[in-house]
N, C-alpha and C positions, 0 to 999 in steps of 0.2 A: 703549666702548660701541658696540655695533652700531647700524646706521642705523635699523633697525626700533625699537631702544628710544629713540633720539634723537628719531624721529618721534612715538612715543607720548608721551614726556616733552613734547616741544614741544605737541601737541594738548592735553594736560592744561593747560598753562601758557596757552594761548591762550585755551581756554575759560573759564578762571578770570579772565582780564584783561577778558573781555567781560561775565562776570556775577559778581557778588560772592557767592561762595560757592555750591556745587552740591552736591547728594546725589550719591551713586556712581551711582545710577541714572540720573541726569541724563547722565553722561557716556557711558554705554551708548546711549542714545537719541540723544544729539547726534552720536555718532561711530560710525555702525554699520561703518566701514570697519576698526575696531580690535576685536579680540576682548575679551571681558570681562577674560580673563588678561593681556593687554597693558596694558589700562588699570590694572587692579588693580597691576601690577608698577610702571607708571610712577607711581602715587601712592605706593607704597612706598618707590621710590628718591628722589621729590622731598621726601617726608617726611623721610627720612633725612639729606637734603641741608640740611634747615631751609628749604626753600622754601615749602612749604606747611604747613598745620595742619589736623589733623582734629579734628573735634568730633562727640562721639556724641550722636545725636538718636535716641531710642527704641532700635531695633534696627538702625539704619543709621547712616551717618557723613555729616557736612556737610564740605565740603573748601573751605579759604580759602587765598588766598595769604597769606604771613606779613604783608605790609604791609596786608592787609584784616583783621586779627585784631581781634575786640573786645576793647577793655580790660577787664581782670578787675572784675568788678561793674557793668558795662553791658549784660550779655548777657540779653536780655529772653526768649530761647527755652527757657531752662533746659536748655542744652546742656552736656555734660560733656567736658572734654578728654579725648582718647583718650590711652593711655598713650605716654609720651615714649620715643622711641627714645635709646639710649645708644651 
């Protein structure tokens, strides 16, 4: 993993540690020092490593750390889990 990738991954994890779940647009607003593509790829990498979880909300996604995930049946926002990576 290159340093840029590690920095973007760390930025995503740091934001999620601070806030319980963020929409993808929130990452872009909070970290203008990274491009949309860098943050999107960081989210993809972290999701594939099962460090974060994505929930579909309308046309966007809410991103959570795996340890912040809402237990099934207690989700009050009518979010749908995104397709799991295999």
